[in-house]
PAMIZA-942148 format. One record per residue (C-alpha): x negated, y, z; residue number from 1; residue in one letter; chain. Coordinates in Angstrom, 3 decimals, padded with zeros to 6 digits. Layout:
REM residues N
<balum u="X" v="Y" w="Z" num="NUM" residuo="A" cadena="A"/>
...
REM end
This chain:
REM residues 192
<balum u="-009.729" v="-026.841" w="021.736" num="1" residuo="M" cadena="A"/>
<balum u="-006.333" v="-027.833" w="023.551" num="2" residuo="R" cadena="A"/>
<balum u="-004.337" v="-024.930" w="021.404" num="3" residuo="H" cadena="A"/>
<balum u="-006.523" v="-025.290" w="018.246" num="4" residuo="H" cadena="A"/>
<balum u="-003.494" v="-024.311" w="015.554" num="5" residuo="I" cadena="A"/>
<balum u="-002.268" v="-021.347" w="017.808" num="6" residuo="C" cadena="A"/>
<balum u="-005.947" v="-020.092" w="017.922" num="7" residuo="A" cadena="A"/>
<balum u="-006.434" v="-020.766" w="014.100" num="8" residuo="T" cadena="A"/>
<balum u="-003.091" v="-019.118" w="013.160" num="9" residuo="R" cadena="A"/>
<balum u="-004.019" v="-016.079" w="015.174" num="10" residuo="S" cadena="A"/>
<balum u="-007.251" v="-015.417" w="013.423" num="11" residuo="T" cadena="A"/>
<balum u="-005.676" v="-012.845" w="010.893" num="12" residuo="P" cadena="A"/>
<balum u="-004.326" v="-010.884" w="014.089" num="13" residuo="D" cadena="A"/>
<balum u="-007.883" v="-011.040" w="015.723" num="14" residuo="L" cadena="A"/>
<balum u="-009.792" v="-009.982" w="012.241" num="15" residuo="V" cadena="A"/>
<balum u="-007.443" v="-006.723" w="011.975" num="16" residuo="E" cadena="A"/>
<balum u="-007.989" v="-005.680" w="015.592" num="17" residuo="S" cadena="A"/>
<balum u="-011.488" v="-006.362" w="015.701" num="18" residuo="A" cadena="A"/>
<balum u="-012.291" v="-003.954" w="012.666" num="19" residuo="V" cadena="A"/>
<balum u="-009.302" v="-001.573" w="013.924" num="20" residuo="R" cadena="A"/>
<balum u="-011.269" v="-001.496" w="017.254" num="21" residuo="A" cadena="A"/>
<balum u="-014.707" v="-001.153" w="015.417" num="22" residuo="G" cadena="A"/>
<balum u="-016.259" v="-004.357" w="016.135" num="23" residuo="S" cadena="A"/>
<balum u="-016.057" v="-006.061" w="012.986" num="24" residuo="P" cadena="A"/>
<balum u="-018.824" v="-008.647" w="013.725" num="25" residuo="E" cadena="A"/>
<balum u="-016.574" v="-010.392" w="016.127" num="26" residuo="R" cadena="A"/>
<balum u="-014.717" v="-011.622" w="013.760" num="27" residuo="A" cadena="A"/>
<balum u="-016.942" v="-013.405" w="011.643" num="28" residuo="A" cadena="A"/>
<balum u="-017.157" v="-016.956" w="013.388" num="29" residuo="E" cadena="A"/>
<balum u="-013.021" v="-017.332" w="013.801" num="30" residuo="P" cadena="A"/>
<balum u="-012.841" v="-016.197" w="010.223" num="31" residuo="L" cadena="A"/>
<balum u="-015.361" v="-018.671" w="009.317" num="32" residuo="A" cadena="A"/>
<balum u="-013.259" v="-021.504" w="011.038" num="33" residuo="R" cadena="A"/>
<balum u="-009.877" v="-020.099" w="009.621" num="34" residuo="F" cadena="A"/>
<balum u="-011.466" v="-020.655" w="006.138" num="35" residuo="E" cadena="A"/>
<balum u="-012.308" v="-023.990" w="007.117" num="36" residuo="R" cadena="A"/>
<balum u="-009.060" v="-025.003" w="008.162" num="37" residuo="W" cadena="A"/>
<balum u="-007.176" v="-023.114" w="005.301" num="38" residuo="A" cadena="A"/>
<balum u="-009.153" v="-025.046" w="003.044" num="39" residuo="G" cadena="A"/>
<balum u="-008.047" v="-028.270" w="004.253" num="40" residuo="S" cadena="A"/>
<balum u="-004.289" v="-027.579" w="004.276" num="41" residuo="V" cadena="A"/>
<balum u="-004.232" v="-026.106" w="000.588" num="42" residuo="R" cadena="A"/>
<balum u="-001.401" v="-024.196" w="001.043" num="43" residuo="Q" cadena="A"/>
<balum u="-001.542" v="-020.589" w="-000.821" num="44" residuo="P" cadena="A"/>
<balum u="-000.167" v="-018.509" w="001.986" num="45" residuo="W" cadena="A"/>
<balum u="-003.369" v="-019.734" w="004.319" num="46" residuo="A" cadena="A"/>
<balum u="-005.541" v="-018.809" w="001.388" num="47" residuo="D" cadena="A"/>
<balum u="-003.742" v="-015.101" w="001.375" num="48" residuo="A" cadena="A"/>
<balum u="-004.256" v="-014.601" w="004.873" num="49" residuo="L" cadena="A"/>
<balum u="-007.972" v="-015.395" w="004.473" num="50" residuo="A" cadena="A"/>
<balum u="-008.206" v="-012.953" w="001.487" num="51" residuo="L" cadena="A"/>
<balum u="-006.594" v="-010.532" w="003.667" num="52" residuo="R" cadena="A"/>
<balum u="-009.231" v="-010.864" w="006.240" num="53" residuo="C" cadena="A"/>
<balum u="-012.160" v="-010.718" w="003.967" num="54" residuo="H" cadena="A"/>
<balum u="-010.912" v="-007.848" w="002.707" num="55" residuo="R" cadena="A"/>
<balum u="-010.974" v="-006.083" w="006.350" num="56" residuo="L" cadena="A"/>
<balum u="-014.110" v="-007.074" w="006.671" num="57" residuo="L" cadena="A"/>
<balum u="-015.523" v="-006.024" w="002.948" num="58" residuo="A" cadena="A"/>
<balum u="-016.625" v="-003.278" w="001.404" num="59" residuo="A" cadena="A"/>
<balum u="-014.013" v="-000.763" w="-000.261" num="60" residuo="D" cadena="A"/>
<balum u="-015.258" v="-001.534" w="-003.625" num="61" residuo="D" cadena="A"/>
<balum u="-014.156" v="-005.253" w="-003.003" num="62" residuo="Q" cadena="A"/>
<balum u="-010.600" v="-004.347" w="-001.157" num="63" residuo="A" cadena="A"/>
<balum u="-008.568" v="-004.218" w="-004.399" num="64" residuo="E" cadena="A"/>
<balum u="-009.272" v="-007.657" w="-005.648" num="65" residuo="A" cadena="A"/>
<balum u="-008.886" v="-008.829" w="-002.407" num="66" residuo="H" cadena="A"/>
<balum u="-005.506" v="-007.203" w="-001.608" num="67" residuo="Y" cadena="A"/>
<balum u="-004.398" v="-008.471" w="-005.402" num="68" residuo="T" cadena="A"/>
<balum u="-005.427" v="-011.874" w="-004.794" num="69" residuo="A" cadena="A"/>
<balum u="-004.003" v="-012.154" w="-001.780" num="70" residuo="A" cadena="A"/>
<balum u="-000.355" v="-010.602" w="-002.344" num="71" residuo="L" cadena="A"/>
<balum u="-000.314" v="-012.794" w="-005.533" num="72" residuo="R" cadena="A"/>
<balum u="-000.515" v="-015.989" w="-003.474" num="73" residuo="L" cadena="A"/>
<balum u="001.808" v="-014.757" w="-000.596" num="74" residuo="H" cadena="A"/>
<balum u="005.029" v="-016.403" w="-000.101" num="75" residuo="D" cadena="A"/>
<balum u="007.473" v="-013.478" w="-000.198" num="76" residuo="Q" cadena="A"/>
<balum u="010.626" v="-015.711" w="000.683" num="77" residuo="D" cadena="A"/>
<balum u="009.561" v="-018.015" w="003.165" num="78" residuo="G" cadena="A"/>
<balum u="006.435" v="-015.910" w="004.667" num="79" residuo="R" cadena="A"/>
<balum u="007.632" v="-012.428" w="004.111" num="80" residuo="A" cadena="A"/>
<balum u="006.549" v="-011.136" w="007.350" num="81" residuo="L" cadena="A"/>
<balum u="002.962" v="-011.911" w="006.070" num="82" residuo="E" cadena="A"/>
<balum u="003.213" v="-010.828" w="002.978" num="83" residuo="Y" cadena="A"/>
<balum u="004.655" v="-007.453" w="004.074" num="84" residuo="A" cadena="A"/>
<balum u="001.588" v="-007.111" w="006.504" num="85" residuo="R" cadena="A"/>
<balum u="-000.690" v="-007.817" w="003.483" num="86" residuo="T" cadena="A"/>
<balum u="001.618" v="-004.926" w="001.497" num="87" residuo="A" cadena="A"/>
<balum u="001.093" v="-002.458" w="004.297" num="88" residuo="V" cadena="A"/>
<balum u="-002.695" v="-002.691" w="004.187" num="89" residuo="L" cadena="A"/>
<balum u="-002.988" v="-002.744" w="001.180" num="90" residuo="Y" cadena="A"/>
<balum u="-000.660" v="000.599" w="000.453" num="91" residuo="G" cadena="A"/>
<balum u="-002.703" v="002.441" w="003.507" num="92" residuo="E" cadena="A"/>
<balum u="-006.103" v="001.461" w="001.416" num="93" residuo="W" cadena="A"/>
<balum u="-004.539" v="002.952" w="-001.772" num="94" residuo="L" cadena="A"/>
<balum u="-003.120" v="005.882" w="-000.067" num="95" residuo="R" cadena="A"/>
<balum u="-006.883" v="006.698" w="001.087" num="96" residuo="R" cadena="A"/>
<balum u="-008.016" v="006.071" w="-001.811" num="97" residuo="A" cadena="A"/>
<balum u="-005.774" v="008.585" w="-003.203" num="98" residuo="R" cadena="A"/>
<balum u="-003.822" v="006.626" w="-005.104" num="99" residuo="R" cadena="A"/>
<balum u="-000.369" v="007.854" w="-003.853" num="100" residuo="K" cadena="A"/>
<balum u="001.953" v="006.690" w="-006.253" num="101" residuo="A" cadena="A"/>
<balum u="000.681" v="003.195" w="-006.530" num="102" residuo="E" cadena="A"/>
<balum u="000.675" v="003.183" w="-002.525" num="103" residuo="A" cadena="A"/>
<balum u="004.533" v="003.633" w="-002.310" num="104" residuo="R" cadena="A"/>
<balum u="005.602" v="000.617" w="-003.840" num="105" residuo="R" cadena="A"/>
<balum u="003.628" v="-001.218" w="-001.672" num="106" residuo="W" cadena="A"/>
<balum u="004.429" v="000.247" w="001.362" num="107" residuo="L" cadena="A"/>
<balum u="008.240" v="000.500" w="000.423" num="108" residuo="Q" cadena="A"/>
<balum u="007.809" v="-003.589" w="-000.330" num="109" residuo="D" cadena="A"/>
<balum u="006.623" v="-003.702" w="003.444" num="110" residuo="A" cadena="A"/>
<balum u="008.573" v="-001.422" w="005.093" num="111" residuo="L" cadena="A"/>
<balum u="011.665" v="-003.210" w="003.730" num="112" residuo="E" cadena="A"/>
<balum u="010.434" v="-006.778" w="005.121" num="113" residuo="V" cadena="A"/>
<balum u="009.695" v="-004.933" w="008.373" num="114" residuo="F" cadena="A"/>
<balum u="013.284" v="-003.328" w="008.587" num="115" residuo="E" cadena="A"/>
<balum u="015.081" v="-006.718" w="007.476" num="116" residuo="R" cadena="A"/>
<balum u="013.134" v="-008.471" w="010.449" num="117" residuo="L" cadena="A"/>
<balum u="013.950" v="-006.004" w="013.321" num="118" residuo="G" cadena="A"/>
<balum u="009.928" v="-004.834" w="013.617" num="119" residuo="M" cadena="A"/>
<balum u="010.283" v="-001.613" w="014.463" num="120" residuo="R" cadena="A"/>
<balum u="006.768" v="-000.942" w="015.418" num="121" residuo="P" cadena="A"/>
<balum u="005.592" v="-002.175" w="011.855" num="122" residuo="W" cadena="A"/>
<balum u="008.440" v="-000.375" w="009.880" num="123" residuo="S" cadena="A"/>
<balum u="007.520" v="003.148" w="011.615" num="124" residuo="E" cadena="A"/>
<balum u="003.832" v="002.030" w="010.576" num="125" residuo="R" cadena="A"/>
<balum u="005.187" v="001.761" w="006.596" num="126" residuo="A" cadena="A"/>
<balum u="007.295" v="004.585" w="007.418" num="127" residuo="R" cadena="A"/>
<balum u="004.379" v="007.156" w="008.766" num="128" residuo="G" cadena="A"/>
<balum u="002.053" v="005.972" w="005.512" num="129" residuo="E" cadena="A"/>
<balum u="004.810" v="006.163" w="003.290" num="130" residuo="L" cadena="A"/>
<balum u="005.402" v="009.844" w="004.338" num="131" residuo="T" cadena="A"/>
<balum u="001.708" v="010.654" w="003.923" num="132" residuo="A" cadena="A"/>
<balum u="002.230" v="009.670" w="000.109" num="133" residuo="T" cadena="A"/>
<balum u="004.884" v="012.453" w="-000.082" num="134" residuo="G" cadena="A"/>
<balum u="007.750" v="009.956" w="-000.365" num="135" residuo="A" cadena="A"/>
<balum u="010.787" v="011.632" w="001.001" num="136" residuo="P" cadena="A"/>
<balum u="011.335" v="010.630" w="004.510" num="137" residuo="G" cadena="A"/>
<balum u="014.122" v="007.826" w="005.281" num="138" residuo="R" cadena="A"/>
<balum u="016.010" v="007.482" w="008.284" num="139" residuo="A" cadena="A"/>
<balum u="015.288" v="004.274" w="010.492" num="140" residuo="S" cadena="A"/>
<balum u="017.865" v="001.491" w="009.599" num="141" residuo="K" cadena="A"/>
<balum u="019.310" v="-000.177" w="012.781" num="142" residuo="P" cadena="A"/>
<balum u="017.863" v="-002.525" w="014.754" num="143" residuo="A" cadena="A"/>
<balum u="017.805" v="-006.445" w="012.895" num="144" residuo="G" cadena="A"/>
<balum u="016.426" v="-009.308" w="013.948" num="145" residuo="G" cadena="A"/>
<balum u="017.166" v="-010.791" w="017.656" num="146" residuo="A" cadena="A"/>
<balum u="019.587" v="-007.547" w="018.255" num="147" residuo="A" cadena="A"/>
<balum u="021.609" v="-008.125" w="015.090" num="148" residuo="A" cadena="A"/>
<balum u="022.076" v="-011.828" w="015.943" num="149" residuo="A" cadena="A"/>
<balum u="023.230" v="-011.068" w="018.757" num="150" residuo="L" cadena="A"/>
<balum u="025.653" v="-008.467" w="017.696" num="151" residuo="G" cadena="A"/>
<balum u="024.205" v="-005.712" w="019.508" num="152" residuo="I" cadena="A"/>
<balum u="024.598" v="-002.754" w="017.132" num="153" residuo="H" cadena="A"/>
<balum u="027.369" v="-000.055" w="016.664" num="154" residuo="G" cadena="A"/>
<balum u="029.639" v="-002.366" w="014.314" num="155" residuo="G" cadena="A"/>
<balum u="033.030" v="-003.350" w="015.205" num="156" residuo="G" cadena="A"/>
<balum u="032.590" v="-006.686" w="017.155" num="157" residuo="D" cadena="A"/>
<balum u="033.608" v="-005.712" w="020.326" num="158" residuo="G" cadena="A"/>
<balum u="029.845" v="-004.256" w="021.522" num="159" residuo="L" cadena="A"/>
<balum u="030.268" v="-000.765" w="020.097" num="160" residuo="A" cadena="A"/>
<balum u="027.926" v="001.593" w="021.831" num="161" residuo="G" cadena="A"/>
<balum u="025.483" v="-000.967" w="022.631" num="162" residuo="L" cadena="A"/>
<balum u="023.124" v="-000.245" w="019.575" num="163" residuo="G" cadena="A"/>
<balum u="021.270" v="002.360" w="021.794" num="164" residuo="D" cadena="A"/>
<balum u="020.576" v="-000.672" w="024.215" num="165" residuo="V" cadena="A"/>
<balum u="019.078" v="-002.451" w="021.747" num="166" residuo="A" cadena="A"/>
<balum u="016.968" v="000.392" w="020.215" num="167" residuo="D" cadena="A"/>
<balum u="015.492" v="001.153" w="023.616" num="168" residuo="G" cadena="A"/>
<balum u="017.111" v="004.197" w="024.433" num="169" residuo="S" cadena="A"/>
<balum u="018.569" v="002.789" w="027.114" num="170" residuo="F" cadena="A"/>
<balum u="021.270" v="005.381" w="027.867" num="171" residuo="E" cadena="A"/>
<balum u="023.897" v="003.235" w="029.697" num="172" residuo="H" cadena="A"/>
<balum u="023.606" v="001.329" w="032.757" num="173" residuo="D" cadena="A"/>
<balum u="025.024" v="-002.122" w="033.445" num="174" residuo="N" cadena="A"/>
<balum u="027.985" v="-000.615" w="035.353" num="175" residuo="R" cadena="A"/>
<balum u="029.154" v="001.872" w="032.285" num="176" residuo="R" cadena="A"/>
<balum u="028.073" v="-001.057" w="029.780" num="177" residuo="V" cadena="A"/>
<balum u="030.708" v="-003.313" w="031.840" num="178" residuo="G" cadena="A"/>
<balum u="033.198" v="-000.724" w="032.247" num="179" residuo="T" cadena="A"/>
<balum u="033.315" v="-000.267" w="028.394" num="180" residuo="Q" cadena="A"/>
<balum u="033.638" v="-003.784" w="027.976" num="181" residuo="Q" cadena="A"/>
<balum u="036.248" v="-004.386" w="030.191" num="182" residuo="D" cadena="A"/>
<balum u="034.261" v="-006.409" w="032.571" num="183" residuo="V" cadena="A"/>
<balum u="035.674" v="-006.407" w="036.241" num="184" residuo="P" cadena="A"/>
<balum u="033.083" v="-005.221" w="038.557" num="185" residuo="A" cadena="A"/>
<balum u="031.394" v="-007.401" w="040.801" num="186" residuo="C" cadena="A"/>
<balum u="031.691" v="-006.965" w="045.036" num="187" residuo="A" cadena="A"/>
<balum u="028.006" v="-005.360" w="045.258" num="188" residuo="D" cadena="A"/>
<balum u="028.775" v="-003.008" w="042.448" num="189" residuo="D" cadena="A"/>
<balum u="032.059" v="-001.877" w="044.133" num="190" residuo="R" cadena="A"/>
<balum u="029.763" v="-000.901" w="047.401" num="191" residuo="Q" cadena="A"/>
<balum u="027.312" v="001.019" w="045.386" num="192" residuo="A" cadena="A"/>
REM end
C-alpha cells in the first residue's frame, strides 16, 4: 500500500464513521491492522486511539473501562485533538447513561480544546451535548486556529470587521473589504 501510514492513521475516523453509519462490521479489519501498528510503535497515544475504537465497537457495559483507559493514555498537550475527541465521546456516553454531572467535565474539556483549535463543528457538537446535560449555554468564542493565526478577527490589528468573513457569515464582498482597508480598486472593479 503506497500510503500505508495515512490509511493507518485514519482508522479511528473510519471506525467512528462506520459505527455512526450503522455498519460497525466494516471497521473490524482496519482496526485489527491499526492495533498491530499501534503495538509496533509502542506509543501511549496510539494505544489510546485503539481503546477509543474498541469502545465504539464494544457493548455499553465495557464502555467506561475503555474510555477511562484511553483518557489516561492520551497526551493532552501534544495531541490535544485526539484527547478532546475521546473526551466528547465519553461525555456523550455519560450523558446518555443519565450521568449528566460527570459528563459535563469531559464535555467542557473537549469544548475548550475544540475552541482553542478553532474547530467549529466539533465545538458545536460538544456545546450541544453540554447544553443537553443542563449546563448553562455559552456563546461561541471567536474563531481560532488558522483564522486567528492570519489575524482574521475583530481585534485592533488592521483587520477589524473581517471576523464575520472568518466565521463564515460572509457579509463583506471583496470591494467593501478593500474599501474598509483602504485598498485601491482594480481597473476591473471600477468598470463593474
